[in-house]
Biopython code that builds the backbone (N, CA, C, O; Angstrom):
import numpy as np
from Bio.PDB.StructureBuilder import StructureBuilder

atoms = [
    (1, "MET", "N", (109.908, -26.480, 45.845)),
    (1, "MET", "CA", (108.267, -27.678, 45.265)),
    (1, "MET", "C", (107.315, -26.824, 45.729)),
    (1, "MET", "O", (107.345, -26.159, 46.765)),
    (2, "ASP", "N", (106.162, -26.904, 44.595)),
    (2, "ASP", "CA", (104.930, -25.944, 45.031)),
    (2, "ASP", "C", (104.205, -26.991, 45.848)),
    (2, "ASP", "O", (104.521, -28.136, 45.522)),
    (3, "CYS", "N", (103.204, -26.890, 46.948)),
    (3, "CYS", "CA", (102.692, -27.684, 48.018)),
    (3, "CYS", "C", (101.547, -27.660, 47.363)),
    (3, "CYS", "O", (100.644, -28.358, 47.824)),
    (4, "GLU", "N", (101.333, -27.011, 46.359)),
    (4, "GLU", "CA", (99.741, -27.516, 45.505)),
    (4, "GLU", "C", (100.176, -28.689, 44.747)),
    (4, "GLU", "O", (99.450, -29.679, 44.839)),
    (5, "ASN", "N", (101.067, -28.756, 44.122)),
    (5, "ASN", "CA", (101.441, -30.095, 43.495)),
    (5, "ASN", "C", (101.906, -31.073, 43.924)),
    (5, "ASN", "O", (101.899, -31.946, 43.056)),
    (6, "SER", "N", (102.400, -31.459, 45.010)),
    (6, "SER", "CA", (102.461, -32.314, 46.180)),
    (6, "SER", "C", (101.551, -33.105, 46.415)),
    (6, "SER", "O", (101.830, -34.303, 46.371)),
    (7, "TRP", "N", (100.513, -32.792, 46.659)),
    (7, "TRP", "CA", (99.440, -33.773, 46.989)),
    (7, "TRP", "C", (98.439, -33.958, 45.839)),
    (7, "TRP", "O", (97.733, -33.142, 45.246)),
    (8, "PRO", "N", (98.616, -35.420, 45.697)),
    (8, "PRO", "CA", (97.944, -35.855, 44.327)),
    (8, "PRO", "C", (96.118, -35.836, 44.566)),
    (8, "PRO", "O", (95.550, -36.097, 43.506)),
    (9, "LEU", "N", (95.495, -35.670, 45.324)),
    (9, "LEU", "CA", (94.126, -35.485, 45.862)),
    (9, "LEU", "C", (94.134, -34.261, 46.498)),
    (9, "LEU", "O", (95.178, -34.131, 47.137)),
    (10, "GLN", "N", (93.106, -32.937, 46.617)),
    (10, "GLN", "CA", (92.850, -31.797, 47.184)),
    (10, "GLN", "C", (91.334, -31.641, 46.659)),
    (10, "GLN", "O", (90.764, -31.971, 45.619)),
    (11, "ARG", "N", (91.029, -31.142, 47.568)),
    (11, "ARG", "CA", (89.445, -30.675, 48.044)),
    (11, "ARG", "C", (89.638, -28.928, 47.417)),
    (11, "ARG", "O", (90.477, -28.101, 47.775)),
    (12, "ALA", "N", (88.647, -28.798, 46.488)),
    (12, "ALA", "CA", (88.508, -27.467, 45.568)),
    (12, "ALA", "C", (87.050, -26.778, 45.766)),
    (12, "ALA", "O", (86.009, -27.335, 45.417)),
    (13, "CYS", "N", (87.120, -25.226, 46.497)),
    (13, "CYS", "CA", (85.838, -25.191, 46.378)),
    (13, "CYS", "C", (84.972, -24.966, 44.928)),
    (13, "CYS", "O", (85.445, -24.501, 43.891)),
    (14, "SER", "N", (83.650, -25.399, 45.132)),
    (14, "SER", "CA", (82.819, -24.962, 43.589)),
    (14, "SER", "C", (82.394, -23.891, 43.937)),
    (14, "SER", "O", (82.488, -23.268, 44.994)),
    (15, "PRO", "N", (81.681, -23.593, 42.544)),
    (15, "PRO", "CA", (81.085, -22.213, 42.616)),
    (15, "PRO", "C", (79.700, -22.111, 44.070)),
    (15, "PRO", "O", (79.662, -21.131, 44.814)),
    (16, "ARG", "N", (78.780, -23.207, 44.194)),
    (16, "ARG", "CA", (77.961, -23.291, 45.340)),
    (16, "ARG", "C", (78.439, -23.002, 46.487)),
    (16, "ARG", "O", (77.765, -22.261, 47.203)),
    (17, "GLY", "N", (79.818, -23.541, 47.007)),
    (17, "GLY", "CA", (80.647, -23.622, 48.042)),
    (17, "GLY", "C", (80.612, -25.358, 48.641)),
    (17, "GLY", "O", (80.675, -25.464, 49.866)),
    (18, "CYS", "N", (80.551, -26.174, 48.134)),
    (18, "CYS", "CA", (80.709, -27.373, 48.757)),
    (18, "CYS", "C", (81.817, -27.802, 47.952)),
    (18, "CYS", "O", (82.258, -27.369, 46.888)),
    (19, "ARG", "N", (82.222, -28.891, 48.808)),
    (19, "ARG", "CA", (83.653, -29.606, 48.237)),
    (19, "ARG", "C", (83.997, -30.766, 47.178)),
    (19, "ARG", "O", (83.734, -31.952, 47.376)),
    (20, "ILE", "N", (84.544, -30.322, 46.169)),
    (20, "ILE", "CA", (85.065, -31.367, 45.200)),
    (20, "ILE", "C", (86.064, -32.008, 45.154)),
    (20, "ILE", "O", (87.100, -31.344, 45.114)),
    (21, "ALA", "N", (86.212, -33.720, 45.140)),
    (21, "ALA", "CA", (87.296, -33.812, 45.092)),
    (21, "ALA", "C", (87.678, -33.467, 43.384)),
    (21, "ALA", "O", (86.879, -33.388, 42.451)),
    (22, "THR", "N", (89.599, -33.250, 43.351)),
    (22, "THR", "CA", (89.601, -33.037, 41.865)),
    (22, "THR", "C", (91.374, -33.804, 42.099)),
    (22, "THR", "O", (92.066, -33.843, 43.116)),
    (23, "LYS", "N", (91.610, -34.251, 40.904)),
    (23, "LYS", "CA", (93.592, -34.600, 41.098)),
    (23, "LYS", "C", (93.969, -33.353, 40.094)),
    (23, "LYS", "O", (93.460, -32.636, 39.232)),
    (24, "ILE", "N", (95.293, -33.594, 40.839)),
    (24, "ILE", "CA", (95.902, -32.264, 40.392)),
    (24, "ILE", "C", (97.204, -33.207, 39.401)),
    (24, "ILE", "O", (97.933, -34.039, 39.943)),
    (25, "THR", "N", (97.285, -32.856, 37.860)),
    (25, "THR", "CA", (98.101, -33.198, 37.079)),
    (25, "THR", "C", (98.979, -32.159, 36.700)),
    (25, "THR", "O", (98.517, -31.322, 35.925)),
    (26, "GLY", "N", (100.278, -32.019, 37.122)),
    (26, "GLY", "CA", (101.026, -30.872, 36.437)),
    (26, "GLY", "C", (100.327, -29.619, 36.638)),
    (26, "GLY", "O", (100.153, -29.614, 37.856)),
    (27, "ARG", "N", (99.861, -28.639, 36.213)),
    (27, "ARG", "CA", (99.248, -27.677, 36.217)),
    (27, "ARG", "C", (98.007, -27.353, 36.200)),
    (27, "ARG", "O", (97.473, -26.396, 36.760)),
    (28, "LYS", "N", (97.266, -28.632, 35.171)),
    (28, "LYS", "CA", (95.930, -28.695, 35.423)),
    (28, "LYS", "C", (95.384, -29.157, 36.597)),
    (28, "LYS", "O", (95.899, -29.707, 37.570)),
    (29, "TRP", "N", (93.969, -28.760, 36.275)),
    (29, "TRP", "CA", (92.947, -29.906, 37.323)),
    (29, "TRP", "C", (92.142, -30.704, 37.068)),
    (29, "TRP", "O", (91.166, -30.351, 36.406)),
    (30, "ILE", "N", (92.242, -31.727, 37.398)),
    (30, "ILE", "CA", (90.866, -32.823, 36.372)),
    (30, "ILE", "C", (90.216, -33.459, 37.208)),
    (30, "ILE", "O", (90.829, -34.385, 37.740)),
    (31, "PRO", "N", (88.970, -33.257, 37.581)),
    (31, "PRO", "CA", (87.759, -33.858, 37.825)),
    (31, "PRO", "C", (88.191, -35.386, 38.233)),
    (31, "PRO", "O", (89.096, -35.871, 37.554)),
    (32, "ALA", "N", (87.668, -36.137, 39.208)),
    (32, "ALA", "CA", (88.082, -37.045, 39.922)),
    (32, "ALA", "C", (87.293, -38.148, 39.175)),
    (32, "ALA", "O", (87.778, -39.213, 38.795)),
    (33, "GLN", "N", (86.119, -37.782, 39.029)),
    (33, "GLN", "CA", (84.673, -38.068, 38.466)),
    (33, "GLN", "C", (85.561, -38.702, 36.992)),
    (33, "GLN", "O", (85.479, -39.793, 36.428)),
    (34, "THR", "N", (86.350, -37.562, 36.719)),
    (34, "THR", "CA", (86.676, -37.870, 34.928)),
    (34, "THR", "C", (87.778, -39.029, 35.138)),
    (34, "THR", "O", (87.932, -39.491, 34.008)),
    (35, "HIS", "N", (88.313, -39.472, 35.703)),
    (35, "HIS", "CA", (89.019, -40.684, 35.721)),
    (35, "HIS", "C", (88.399, -41.715, 36.135)),
    (35, "HIS", "O", (88.988, -42.771, 35.906)),
    (36, "TRP", "N", (87.054, -41.822, 36.861)),
    (36, "TRP", "CA", (85.972, -42.979, 36.883)),
    (36, "TRP", "C", (85.928, -43.401, 35.799)),
    (36, "TRP", "O", (86.504, -44.384, 35.332)),
    (37, "ILE", "N", (84.880, -42.309, 35.073)),
    (37, "ILE", "CA", (84.475, -42.390, 33.568)),
    (37, "ILE", "C", (85.796, -42.962, 32.681)),
    (37, "ILE", "O", (85.705, -44.155, 32.391)),
    (38, "LEU", "N", (86.543, -42.534, 32.393)),
    (38, "LEU", "CA", (87.698, -43.152, 31.608)),
    (38, "LEU", "C", (87.880, -44.403, 31.808)),
    (38, "LEU", "O", (88.132, -45.231, 30.932)),
    (39, "TRP", "N", (87.750, -44.624, 33.085)),
    (39, "TRP", "CA", (88.278, -46.268, 33.750)),
    (39, "TRP", "C", (86.918, -47.105, 33.407)),
    (39, "TRP", "O", (87.019, -48.300, 33.130)),
    (40, "LEU", "N", (86.084, -46.683, 33.421)),
    (40, "LEU", "CA", (84.611, -47.293, 33.454)),
    (40, "LEU", "C", (84.267, -47.700, 31.672)),
    (40, "LEU", "O", (83.594, -48.540, 31.074)),
    (41, "LEU", "N", (85.047, -46.713, 31.363)),
    (41, "LEU", "CA", (84.673, -46.766, 29.926)),
    (41, "LEU", "C", (85.724, -47.685, 29.260)),
    (41, "LEU", "O", (85.530, -48.405, 28.281)),
    (42, "TYR", "N", (86.560, -47.576, 29.770)),
    (42, "TYR", "CA", (88.098, -48.830, 29.409)),
    (42, "TYR", "C", (87.727, -50.207, 29.718)),
    (42, "TYR", "O", (88.185, -51.026, 28.922)),
    (43, "ILE", "N", (86.868, -50.771, 30.868)),
    (43, "ILE", "CA", (86.585, -51.890, 31.116)),
    (43, "ILE", "C", (85.452, -52.410, 30.088)),
    (43, "ILE", "O", (85.398, -53.552, 29.633)),
    (44, "GLY", "N", (84.573, -51.372, 29.813)),
    (44, "GLY", "CA", (83.804, -51.301, 29.143)),
    (44, "GLY", "C", (84.201, -52.116, 27.452)),
    (44, "GLY", "O", (83.916, -53.155, 26.856)),
    (45, "LEU", "N", (84.947, -50.977, 27.248)),
    (45, "LEU", "CA", (85.366, -51.777, 25.866)),
    (45, "LEU", "C", (85.765, -52.755, 25.362)),
    (45, "LEU", "O", (85.614, -53.313, 24.276)),
    (46, "GLN", "N", (86.802, -53.092, 27.089)),
    (46, "GLN", "CA", (87.211, -54.890, 26.804)),
    (46, "GLN", "C", (86.557, -55.943, 26.922)),
    (46, "GLN", "O", (86.880, -57.044, 26.476)),
    (47, "ILE", "N", (85.441, -55.629, 27.628)),
    (47, "ILE", "CA", (84.492, -56.719, 27.454)),
    (47, "ILE", "C", (83.439, -56.454, 26.415)),
    (47, "ILE", "O", (82.584, -57.328, 26.271)),
    (48, "ALA", "N", (83.362, -55.062, 25.457)),
    (48, "ALA", "CA", (82.917, -55.453, 24.346)),
    (48, "ALA", "C", (83.995, -55.940, 23.192)),
    (48, "ALA", "O", (83.604, -56.140, 22.042)),
    (49, "ASP", "N", (85.302, -56.107, 23.549)),
    (49, "ASP", "CA", (86.320, -56.707, 22.759)),
    (49, "ASP", "C", (86.080, -57.757, 22.509)),
    (49, "ASP", "O", (85.877, -58.024, 21.324)),
    (50, "VAL", "N", (85.993, -58.888, 23.594)),
    (50, "VAL", "CA", (85.911, -59.870, 23.518)),
    (50, "VAL", "C", (84.776, -60.483, 22.938)),
    (50, "VAL", "O", (84.923, -61.510, 22.275)),
    (51, "VAL", "N", (83.446, -59.879, 23.141)),
    (51, "VAL", "CA", (82.215, -59.713, 22.677)),
    (51, "VAL", "C", (82.425, -59.590, 21.487)),
    (51, "VAL", "O", (83.212, -60.533, 21.398)),
    (52, "THR", "N", (82.374, -59.231, 20.566)),
    (52, "THR", "CA", (82.616, -58.330, 19.646)),
    (52, "THR", "C", (84.106, -59.739, 18.564)),
    (52, "THR", "O", (83.784, -60.326, 17.531)),
    (53, "THR", "N", (85.189, -59.850, 19.074)),
    (53, "THR", "CA", (85.957, -60.496, 18.924)),
    (53, "THR", "C", (85.307, -62.327, 18.185)),
    (53, "THR", "O", (85.422, -63.009, 17.168)),
    (54, "ASN", "N", (84.731, -62.361, 19.342)),
    (54, "ASN", "CA", (84.278, -63.883, 19.652)),
    (54, "ASN", "C", (83.351, -63.821, 18.126)),
    (54, "ASN", "O", (83.569, -64.473, 17.105)),
    (55, "TYR", "N", (82.164, -62.711, 18.403)),
    (55, "TYR", "CA", (81.044, -63.160, 16.904)),
    (55, "TYR", "C", (81.920, -62.702, 15.549)),
    (55, "TYR", "O", (81.637, -63.117, 14.425)),
    (56, "SER", "N", (82.824, -61.951, 15.776)),
    (56, "SER", "CA", (83.247, -61.726, 14.382)),
    (56, "SER", "C", (84.210, -62.647, 13.628)),
    (56, "SER", "O", (84.343, -62.820, 12.417)),
    (57, "LEU", "N", (85.006, -63.329, 14.936)),
    (57, "LEU", "CA", (85.773, -65.020, 14.423)),
    (57, "LEU", "C", (84.829, -66.235, 13.812)),
    (57, "LEU", "O", (85.151, -67.199, 13.118)),
    (58, "ALA", "N", (83.495, -65.811, 14.349)),
    (58, "ALA", "CA", (82.374, -67.017, 14.140)),
    (58, "ALA", "C", (81.985, -66.671, 12.630)),
    (58, "ALA", "O", (81.361, -67.484, 11.948)),
    (59, "VAL", "N", (82.439, -65.243, 12.069)),
    (59, "VAL", "CA", (82.106, -65.214, 10.619)),
    (59, "VAL", "C", (82.865, -66.034, 9.856)),
    (59, "VAL", "O", (83.917, -66.142, 10.487)),
    (60, "PRO", "N", (82.969, -66.895, 8.525)),
    (60, "PRO", "CA", (83.923, -67.757, 7.997)),
    (60, "PRO", "C", (84.364, -66.347, 7.244)),
    (60, "PRO", "O", (83.597, -65.472, 6.843)),
    (61, "GLY", "N", (85.669, -66.366, 7.171)),
    (61, "GLY", "CA", (86.532, -65.590, 6.703)),
    (61, "GLY", "C", (87.129, -63.982, 6.658)),
    (61, "GLY", "O", (87.446, -63.178, 5.781)),
    (62, "ASN", "N", (87.065, -64.033, 8.754)),
    (62, "ASN", "CA", (87.109, -63.758, 9.285)),
    (62, "ASN", "C", (88.155, -64.006, 10.432)),
    (62, "ASN", "O", (87.752, -64.913, 11.160)),
    (63, "TRP", "N", (89.892, -63.273, 11.004)),
    (63, "TRP", "CA", (90.816, -63.700, 11.497)),
    (63, "TRP", "C", (91.024, -62.578, 12.576)),
    (63, "TRP", "O", (90.420, -61.509, 12.667)),
    (64, "GLU", "N", (91.962, -63.048, 13.321)),
    (64, "GLU", "CA", (92.376, -62.447, 14.790)),
    (64, "GLU", "C", (93.832, -61.713, 13.785)),
    (64, "GLU", "O", (94.722, -62.372, 13.246)),
    (65, "VAL", "N", (93.661, -59.971, 13.778)),
    (65, "VAL", "CA", (94.676, -59.406, 13.510)),
    (65, "VAL", "C", (95.985, -59.655, 14.574)),
    (65, "VAL", "O", (97.023, -60.267, 14.325)),
    (66, "ASN", "N", (95.598, -58.990, 15.819)),
    (66, "ASN", "CA", (96.721, -59.304, 16.713)),
    (66, "ASN", "C", (97.330, -60.697, 16.758)),
    (66, "ASN", "O", (96.616, -61.699, 16.766)),
    (67, "PRO", "N", (99.112, -60.766, 16.798)),
    (67, "PRO", "CA", (99.282, -61.927, 16.652)),
    (67, "PRO", "C", (99.746, -62.487, 17.977)),
    (67, "PRO", "O", (100.461, -63.488, 18.024)),
    (68, "ILE", "N", (99.356, -61.869, 19.004)),
    (68, "ILE", "CA", (99.647, -62.289, 20.424)),
    (68, "ILE", "C", (98.462, -62.851, 20.851)),
    (68, "ILE", "O", (98.427, -63.893, 21.505)),
    (69, "MET", "N", (96.906, -61.843, 20.323)),
    (69, "MET", "CA", (95.845, -62.563, 21.035)),
    (69, "MET", "C", (95.440, -64.164, 20.398)),
    (69, "MET", "O", (94.694, -64.961, 20.966)),
    (70, "ARG", "N", (96.257, -64.427, 18.857)),
    (70, "ARG", "CA", (96.059, -65.036, 18.032)),
    (70, "ARG", "C", (96.347, -66.392, 18.040)),
    (70, "ARG", "O", (95.934, -67.399, 17.466)),
    (71, "LEU", "N", (97.574, -65.974, 19.255)),
    (71, "LEU", "CA", (98.260, -67.240, 19.799)),
    (71, "LEU", "C", (97.672, -68.054, 20.872)),
    (71, "LEU", "O", (97.599, -69.255, 21.132)),
    (72, "PHE", "N", (97.142, -66.557, 21.585)),
    (72, "PHE", "CA", (96.361, -66.942, 22.949)),
    (72, "PHE", "C", (95.223, -67.988, 22.387)),
    (72, "PHE", "O", (95.088, -69.155, 22.754)),
    (73, "GLN", "N", (94.592, -67.424, 21.599)),
    (73, "GLN", "CA", (93.312, -67.992, 20.586)),
    (73, "GLN", "C", (93.783, -69.629, 20.579)),
    (73, "GLN", "O", (93.298, -70.518, 21.279)),
    (74, "SER", "N", (94.807, -69.748, 19.640)),
    (74, "SER", "CA", (95.005, -71.426, 19.317)),
    (74, "SER", "C", (95.438, -72.200, 20.287)),
    (74, "SER", "O", (95.128, -73.391, 20.276)),
    (75, "HIS", "N", (96.502, -71.488, 21.647)),
    (75, "HIS", "CA", (96.664, -72.264, 22.666)),
    (75, "HIS", "C", (95.248, -72.478, 23.818)),
    (75, "HIS", "O", (95.205, -73.535, 24.448)),
    (76, "LEU", "N", (94.205, -71.487, 24.017)),
    (76, "LEU", "CA", (93.550, -71.328, 25.045)),
    (76, "LEU", "C", (91.927, -72.064, 24.311)),
    (76, "LEU", "O", (91.034, -72.728, 24.838)),
    (77, "GLY", "N", (92.089, -71.646, 23.143)),
    (77, "GLY", "CA", (90.946, -72.106, 22.829)),
    (77, "GLY", "C", (89.713, -70.981, 23.374)),
    (77, "GLY", "O", (89.727, -69.759, 23.232)),
    (78, "ALA", "N", (88.636, -71.850, 24.053)),
    (78, "ALA", "CA", (87.359, -70.610, 23.879)),
    (78, "ALA", "C", (87.399, -69.523, 25.316)),
    (78, "ALA", "O", (86.585, -68.699, 25.734)),
    (79, "VAL", "N", (88.677, -69.946, 25.781)),
    (79, "VAL", "CA", (88.709, -69.017, 26.880)),
    (79, "VAL", "C", (90.532, -67.915, 26.780)),
    (79, "VAL", "O", (91.373, -67.589, 27.617)),
    (80, "TRP", "N", (90.391, -67.736, 25.512)),
    (80, "TRP", "CA", (91.434, -67.064, 24.819)),
    (80, "TRP", "C", (91.442, -65.697, 26.082)),
    (80, "TRP", "O", (92.509, -65.169, 26.398)),
    (81, "TRP", "N", (90.457, -65.377, 26.537)),
    (81, "TRP", "CA", (90.303, -64.012, 26.976)),
    (81, "TRP", "C", (91.107, -63.917, 28.370)),
    (81, "TRP", "O", (91.420, -62.858, 28.915)),
    (82, "LEU", "N", (91.344, -65.016, 28.775)),
    (82, "LEU", "CA", (91.928, -64.948, 30.185)),
    (82, "LEU", "C", (93.114, -64.015, 30.188)),
    (82, "LEU", "O", (93.077, -63.154, 31.067)),
    (83, "PRO", "N", (93.926, -64.013, 29.563)),
    (83, "PRO", "CA", (95.627, -62.959, 29.211)),
    (83, "PRO", "C", (94.781, -61.754, 29.559)),
    (83, "PRO", "O", (95.178, -60.958, 30.410)),
    (84, "LYS", "N", (93.422, -61.564, 28.819)),
    (84, "LYS", "CA", (93.048, -59.889, 29.067)),
    (84, "LYS", "C", (93.104, -59.271, 30.172)),
    (84, "LYS", "O", (93.682, -58.250, 30.544)),
    (85, "ILE", "N", (92.077, -60.403, 30.909)),
    (85, "ILE", "CA", (92.102, -60.175, 32.257)),
    (85, "ILE", "C", (92.535, -59.469, 32.878)),
    (85, "ILE", "O", (92.075, -58.481, 33.451)),
    (86, "VAL", "N", (94.045, -60.157, 32.814)),
    (86, "VAL", "CA", (95.427, -60.134, 33.809)),
    (86, "VAL", "C", (96.241, -58.589, 33.173)),
    (86, "VAL", "O", (97.067, -57.919, 33.792)),
    (87, "ALA", "N", (95.780, -58.356, 31.975)),
    (87, "ALA", "CA", (96.480, -57.146, 31.369)),
    (87, "ALA", "C", (95.232, -55.802, 32.067)),
    (87, "ALA", "O", (95.502, -54.607, 32.190)),
    (88, "VAL", "N", (94.229, -56.305, 32.336)),
    (88, "VAL", "CA", (93.250, -55.289, 32.679)),
    (88, "VAL", "C", (93.678, -54.969, 34.190)),
    (88, "VAL", "O", (93.659, -53.898, 34.796)),
    (89, "GLY", "N", (94.096, -56.338, 34.625)),
    (89, "GLY", "CA", (94.427, -56.135, 36.053)),
    (89, "GLY", "C", (95.617, -55.060, 36.490)),
    (89, "GLY", "O", (95.677, -54.022, 37.149)),
    (90, "PHE", "N", (96.645, -56.013, 35.648)),
    (90, "PHE", "CA", (97.733, -54.770, 35.980)),
    (90, "PHE", "C", (97.288, -53.427, 35.507)),
    (90, "PHE", "O", (97.698, -52.518, 36.230)),
    (91, "SER", "N", (96.690, -53.119, 34.672)),
    (91, "SER", "CA", (96.474, -51.675, 34.270)),
    (91, "SER", "C", (95.770, -51.021, 35.527)),
    (91, "SER", "O", (96.112, -49.923, 35.965)),
    (92, "ALA", "N", (94.528, -51.964, 36.190)),
    (92, "ALA", "CA", (94.123, -51.268, 37.274)),
    (92, "ALA", "C", (94.889, -50.563, 38.151)),
    (92, "ALA", "O", (94.810, -49.467, 38.707)),
    (93, "VAL", "N", (95.824, -51.682, 38.126)),
    (93, "VAL", "CA", (97.162, -50.913, 39.546)),
    (93, "VAL", "C", (98.092, -50.011, 39.179)),
    (93, "VAL", "O", (98.853, -49.425, 39.949)),
    (94, "VAL", "N", (98.021, -49.862, 37.663)),
    (94, "VAL", "CA", (99.356, -48.725, 37.327)),
    (94, "VAL", "C", (99.018, -47.749, 36.953)),
    (94, "VAL", "O", (99.645, -46.743, 37.284)),
    (95, "LEU", "N", (97.852, -47.656, 36.084)),
    (95, "LEU", "CA", (97.205, -46.469, 35.666)),
    (95, "LEU", "C", (96.851, -45.265, 36.370)),
    (95, "LEU", "O", (97.121, -44.113, 36.033)),
    (96, "PRO", "N", (95.925, -45.836, 37.855)),
    (96, "PRO", "CA", (95.701, -44.808, 38.749)),
    (96, "PRO", "C", (96.933, -44.378, 39.379)),
    (96, "PRO", "O", (96.892, -43.380, 40.098)),
    (97, "GLN", "N", (97.716, -44.823, 39.254)),
    (97, "GLN", "CA", (99.074, -44.239, 39.885)),
    (97, "GLN", "C", (99.909, -43.472, 39.445)),
    (97, "GLN", "O", (100.910, -43.036, 40.012)),
    (98, "THR", "N", (99.402, -43.210, 38.072)),
    (98, "THR", "CA", (100.116, -41.979, 37.427)),
    (98, "THR", "C", (98.970, -41.205, 37.472)),
    (98, "THR", "O", (97.819, -41.614, 37.627)),
    (99, "LEU", "N", (99.553, -39.430, 37.249)),
    (99, "LEU", "CA", (98.479, -38.586, 37.860)),
    (99, "LEU", "C", (98.092, -37.758, 36.321)),
    (99, "LEU", "O", (97.296, -36.828, 36.188)),
    (100, "ARG", "N", (98.841, -38.354, 35.350)),
    (100, "ARG", "CA", (98.450, -37.779, 34.067)),
    (100, "ARG", "C", (97.434, -38.696, 33.498)),
    (100, "ARG", "O", (97.560, -39.916, 33.600)),
    (101, "PRO", "N", (96.401, -38.121, 32.885)),
    (101, "PRO", "CA", (95.137, -38.783, 32.399)),
    (101, "PRO", "C", (95.333, -39.632, 31.165)),
    (101, "PRO", "O", (94.802, -40.727, 30.981)),
    (102, "TRP", "N", (96.478, -38.762, 30.014)),
    (102, "TRP", "CA", (96.862, -39.211, 28.858)),
    (102, "TRP", "C", (96.668, -40.790, 28.525)),
    (102, "TRP", "O", (96.043, -41.135, 27.522)),
    (103, "PRO", "N", (97.300, -41.830, 29.521)),
    (103, "PRO", "CA", (97.559, -43.043, 29.400)),
    (103, "PRO", "C", (95.761, -43.972, 28.860)),
    (103, "PRO", "O", (95.307, -44.586, 27.894)),
    (104, "ILE", "N", (95.274, -43.469, 30.364)),
    (104, "ILE", "CA", (94.116, -44.010, 30.288)),
    (104, "ILE", "C", (92.853, -43.600, 29.158)),
    (104, "ILE", "O", (91.922, -44.292, 28.746)),
    (105, "LEU", "N", (93.191, -42.343, 28.884)),
    (105, "LEU", "CA", (92.718, -41.745, 27.034)),
    (105, "LEU", "C", (93.232, -42.618, 25.855)),
    (105, "LEU", "O", (92.513, -43.093, 24.976)),
    (106, "PHE", "N", (94.364, -42.738, 25.945)),
    (106, "PHE", "CA", (95.105, -43.304, 24.907)),
    (106, "PHE", "C", (94.317, -44.478, 24.608)),
    (106, "PHE", "O", (93.999, -44.681, 23.436)),
    (107, "ALA", "N", (93.917, -45.379, 25.637)),
    (107, "ALA", "CA", (93.850, -46.681, 26.005)),
    (107, "ALA", "C", (92.331, -46.508, 25.609)),
    (107, "ALA", "O", (92.014, -47.454, 24.888)),
    (108, "VAL", "N", (91.529, -45.850, 25.769)),
    (108, "VAL", "CA", (89.967, -45.742, 25.637)),
    (108, "VAL", "C", (90.148, -45.770, 24.381)),
    (108, "VAL", "O", (90.107, -46.848, 23.789)),
    (109, "TRP", "N", (90.446, -44.288, 23.551)),
    (109, "TRP", "CA", (90.437, -44.190, 21.974)),
    (109, "TRP", "C", (91.129, -45.491, 21.196)),
    (109, "TRP", "O", (91.043, -45.450, 19.969)),
    (110, "TYR", "N", (91.704, -46.468, 21.693)),
    (110, "TYR", "CA", (92.878, -47.361, 21.158)),
    (110, "TYR", "C", (91.543, -48.576, 21.378)),
    (110, "TYR", "O", (91.499, -49.371, 20.439)),
    (111, "TYR", "N", (90.750, -48.750, 22.198)),
    (111, "TYR", "CA", (89.989, -49.978, 21.796)),
    (111, "TYR", "C", (88.547, -49.182, 21.279)),
    (111, "TYR", "O", (87.929, -49.940, 20.531)),
    (112, "VAL", "N", (88.007, -48.170, 21.427)),
    (112, "VAL", "CA", (87.009, -47.619, 20.579)),
    (112, "VAL", "C", (87.356, -48.111, 19.160)),
    (112, "VAL", "O", (86.633, -48.960, 18.638)),
    (113, "VAL", "N", (88.265, -47.694, 18.611)),
    (113, "VAL", "CA", (88.711, -48.145, 17.395)),
    (113, "VAL", "C", (88.827, -49.505, 17.241)),
    (113, "VAL", "O", (88.411, -49.876, 16.144)),
    (114, "VAL", "N", (89.333, -50.570, 18.101)),
    (114, "VAL", "CA", (89.146, -51.776, 17.841)),
    (114, "VAL", "C", (87.935, -52.176, 18.378)),
    (114, "VAL", "O", (88.133, -53.383, 18.513)),
    (115, "VAL", "N", (86.741, -51.949, 18.798)),
    (115, "VAL", "CA", (85.424, -52.408, 18.926)),
    (115, "VAL", "C", (84.809, -52.049, 17.559)),
    (115, "VAL", "O", (84.152, -52.841, 16.883)),
    (116, "SER", "N", (85.110, -50.668, 17.192)),
    (116, "SER", "CA", (84.449, -49.874, 16.047)),
    (116, "SER", "C", (84.452, -51.339, 14.754)),
    (116, "SER", "O", (83.531, -51.831, 14.103)),
    (117, "SER", "N", (86.329, -51.745, 14.839)),
    (117, "SER", "CA", (86.738, -52.489, 13.496)),
    (117, "SER", "C", (85.985, -54.233, 13.520)),
    (117, "SER", "O", (85.976, -54.956, 12.524)),
    (118, "ASN", "N", (85.480, -54.581, 14.708)),
    (118, "ASN", "CA", (85.138, -55.595, 15.003)),
    (118, "ASN", "C", (83.680, -55.599, 14.428)),
    (118, "ASN", "O", (83.148, -56.601, 13.952)),
    (119, "LEU", "N", (83.074, -54.320, 14.529)),
    (119, "LEU", "CA", (81.729, -54.225, 14.606)),
    (119, "LEU", "C", (81.579, -53.783, 13.130)),
    (119, "LEU", "O", (80.414, -53.571, 12.793)),
    (120, "ALA", "N", (82.527, -53.604, 12.186)),
    (120, "ALA", "CA", (82.040, -53.361, 10.670)),
    (120, "ALA", "C", (82.916, -54.559, 10.176)),
    (120, "ALA", "O", (83.310, -54.409, 9.019)),
    (121, "PHE", "N", (83.396, -55.972, 10.930)),
    (121, "PHE", "CA", (83.681, -56.711, 10.048)),
    (121, "PHE", "C", (82.433, -58.162, 10.382)),
    (121, "PHE", "O", (82.405, -59.304, 9.923)),
    (122, "LEU", "N", (81.422, -57.362, 11.484)),
    (122, "LEU", "CA", (80.521, -58.482, 11.375)),
    (122, "LEU", "C", (79.155, -58.705, 10.358)),
    (122, "LEU", "O", (78.506, -59.749, 10.416)),
]
sb = StructureBuilder()
sb.init_structure("model")
sb.init_model(0)
sb.init_chain("A")
sb.init_seg("    ")
for serial, (resi, resn, name, xyz) in enumerate(atoms, 1):
    if name == "N":
        sb.init_residue(resn, " ", resi, " ")
    sb.init_atom(name, np.array(xyz, "f"), 0.0, 1.0, " ", f" {name:<3s}", serial, name[0])
structure = sb.get_structure()
């Protein structure tokens, strides 16, 4: 086993000589800032999804496409977004444990599409 791949976080030298934290994923080095930026984008898009969904559902003729969220909206009413907090909390525990960036990247792009479609129906 390569000792380089056995540590999730290591320090690497930058061209200026200072130390930068990086995350090793397979054979590639991914800066730790990238994971934090993707995570903040994910949280921001979740908030934007709740806000734009509420606004678009207020427009006559619009409905929720996701059957699970539609079920929560019919049973929980105005606080339909509470199960979303549970899902985001679960992903806050699970996604940082993975050393690969593709799960959070996929989630960010998915919610970019969701929020964009909500904005298109406003």
